[in-house]
N, C-alpha and C positions, 0 to 999 in steps of 0.2 A: 237657776238651780231648782230641781224638783222638790216639792214639799214632801217631807218625810211623814208618813202616816202609818198608824196601826189601825186596822179595821176590826172592831170587836162586834161580833154578829151572831145571829141565830137563824140561818137560812132554812125555810122561808123563801117564797117566790120573789117578793120585792127585794129581799136581801140579796138573792142570787143576781137579780138584775142590777142592783147597786154595785156588786163586785164587778160585774161585766163592765159597767160604765166607768168605774174607777180604773180598771186595768186598761181598757181600750182608749181612754182619754189620753193616756201617756203623759199626764202632767204630775203624777205622783210617784214617789219612791216608796212603794209599799213594803215596809219592813217585815210585816207579819199579818196573818189573819188569825185572830183569836176567837174561839167559839164559846158560846154560853147557851145554857138551856133557856127556852123561851117559847118560840113558835112550835118547837118540838123538843124531844129529848136531846141530851148532849150527844148521844150516839148519832142521831139523825142529823142534827145541825152540823156536826163535824163531817160526817159522810157527805152531806150536801155541799159544804164548802170545798171539800177536796174534788168533788165532781165538777164544780164550776171552774176551778183552776185548771183541771185537766182539759176541759172543753176549750178553755182559752189558751192552752199551751203554755201555762205559767205555773207548772208544778214546782218551779224553783222558789216560789213564794212560800215560806214556811207556814204551816198551820199548827197552832197549839190549842188543844182543848182546855176548857176551864170548868166553871161551876156546873154541876149537874142538878143543883137545886137552888132556889132563892135563899137569902140569908136566914129568914125566920119562918117561912111558910112553904107549903107544898107547891109544886109546879102546877100552874094552870096553863095548859097548852092552847094554842090558837085553833080555831075551827077551819079557817079559810084555806089553810095550807095542806090539809089532808093528813092522813096517818104518817106518811113519810116526811112531812114538812115540805116536800117538793112534788106534790101530786101532779101526775101527767108525765113526769120524768121517773120518779121513784127509783133513785140510784141504788145500785147493789154493790158498789165498790166498798172496800173496807173503810171503817171510820178512822182507824188509826189514832185512837185516843192517846194523848200524852199527859193530860192532867196538870200541866204546868203553865197554863196561860198567865196566871197572876205573876209568877216568878219571871216569866219572859217579858211581860210588860214592864215590870220594875227594872230588869236588866237593860232593856232597850232605852228606857228613859234615862237611866243612870249613865249610859254610854253616849247619849245624845242630848245633853242638858239644853233646854230651851228650844229644841228643834223638832220635837215630835208632836203632831196633832193626833189625838185619839178620836177616831170617827166611830161612834157607838150607834149601832143599828138594832140593838136588842135590849133586854133588861140590863141594868147597870151593875149586876152582881160582881163580875170580874173587876171592874174599875173600883168599886167600893172596897173590895177585899184588898186590892193593891194599895189603896189610900190608907186603910187601916193598918196594913203591914209595914209600909214604908212611906209615911206622909212627907218626910223630908226629901225623899227622892221624887215622889209624885208631884210635889209643888213645882218641879222643874219641867213639867209638860208645857208645851207652847200654848195649847188650847185643847179643850174637849168639845167636840161637836156632837150634839145629842139629838137623835131622832126620838122625840117623845113629848108628851104633854098635850094638854088642851086648855087654852087660855080663855077664849071667848066663845067656844063652841062646845057642843056636847061631846062626851067621851065616846069611844068606840068599844069599850069593854064593860063599863058600867055607866051610870048617868053622867058622870063627870070625868072619868079617868081614861086616859089613852092606854093601850095595851101594854107597852113596854114599862111604863111607870107602875101600872096596876099589878103586873106580875111580881115585881120586887120593889115596892115603895120604900122599904127600909134602906135598900141599897141606893135608890134614887135620892133619898134625903141626905145620905152621907156625901154623895157626889155634888148635889146642889149646894150644900153648905160648905164645901171645900173651897178655899180661897185661891182658886186659879181662874184663868180666863175661860169662860164657857159660853157656848151658843146653843140654843135649842131650836129645833125645827119641829114645831107642834102641828097638830091636826089643822089648826087655823090656816097654815100655809100649804097644806097638802090636800084637803078635802076636794078642792075644785079641779085638781090636776088628775085627769083620767085618760088612760089610753085604751084603745079598742083592739080587737083582733086585726082590723084593717091597718091600724098603726104598726103593730108588730110585723105584719106582712110586708111592710115597706123596707124593713132592714135588709140590706143587700148581701151581707155576709151569710152565706147559705147555712153554715153550721149553727151560727147563733140564731138565725131566723127559725130554723127547724126546732131548736130547743125552746125558743121563746113562744112559738105557737103551741107546742106541746104543754108547756107549763101555764100559759096564760088562759087557756080555755077552762080548765077546772078552777083556776084562781078566780076568774070572772064569775063563773057559775056559783062558786061558794060565797063570794062577796054578795052576790044578789040575794042568796038565801039568808045570809047573816045580817046584813044591814040595808038591803034593798037597793044597792047601787049596781047598775048593770055595766060595769067597766072595771078595768084594773086600776086600783088606787096605788099610787107610786111613792109611798112614804119614804122608803129608804133610798131609792135613786135620787129623789129630790134633795136629800141630805148631802149626797155626794155632789149633786149639781150645784148646790150652794157654794161649795168650795171651788168648783170649776168656774162658775160665773156669778160671783157675788153681785155684780151690777144688774143682774136679772131679778134681784130679790130686794124686798123692802124689809127694814129691820127697825127695832127700837130697843131701848134698854130698860130693864125693870128689876125689881126684886121678886123672885119666884120661890115659893116654899112648897114642900110636898106634905100633904096630909097623910099621916100614917095610922091614925087612931079612929077616924070616923067610921061608923057602922055603914053609912051610905056613901060617904065621900072618900073612903080610903083610896089613895092613889091620885087624888085630885092635885093639880098644879095650880097654886093660888097666888094671884097678885093682888095688891091692895088698890082697889078702885075708888076709894073714898077721895073726896075733894081735899079734905084735910087729913093727912096721914101721920104716922109716927116716923116718917122719913127714913124708912129702912133703906140701907145702902143697896144700890143696884148691884146685883150679883151675876147677871148674865145678859147677853144679847138674845133677843127673841126675833126669829124670822117670822114676819107677819104676812108676807105675800110672796109668791113665786110665779112668774109669768108662765102660764100653761103653754102658750105658743112657742116661747123660746126653749122651754124644757123639751117639748115634743120634738122640735126640729133638731136640737142638739143630741137627744137620745138616739134618734134614728140615724143621724149623720155619723155619730161616734161609733155606734155598734155596727155600722155598715162597713167599717174599715176591715180590710182583708188581713193586714199584718198583725 
């Protein structure tokens, strides 16, 4: 039986690639795509999500738009994805905003107790709002898989914070503190996994290869300007890959807290590294390493499928 998932996302080049990977893997029952502001505005992220599903021939998957702003602060957009959120493609289709992502998440979880995995690829605003609104329903999720955080590496938005957590740390704290099963895929597991134009060119599906090449060139160029890495960092596809092939990943369990007050450390994901601690209860699984070779091979193989 296919795993039932909801993908909560803010496309974004790597989000778009993650949706491609999830759909083409054929191992998930994708009940919905819910969109959130983050990499770009809610109009752009929703438009981009619809574009990707049309490209994949999967417009049957419903798209519900959600939060247009973080819980308590103004939106800080990403630089690397350009003005449209999907530079190189720059979709012009209608966004089709519905504004009901939170309600749809709650309804789907209520109708499928213990069966839905939430795969979160953007800021956690929608998920936090759903938890605040219906905690007794949201406790019935099977698991929340979170692309976010930086445990033992530098942040990619400030000195210590990963972008998704930095954009809405207040929402992240609500989700991290919620007593359900959670896994995070932090920068620690992602920074070393990089694809090149040559890698994208190996995808045999012509339609996807064309789109990947168009979007990856500005993505790589912008990443090089922003953080000095001359390759496509694959944060969100790696999060989907963890569900596809957990044996290709190393994990540990720990207690992770989100800093929401620090002037310099706001958005930091903090574990207690002392030898003698207060024994805070482990609250999530942390993916510490993902095989670059296994991911690259799987990504190219899965996206090469014609059907």
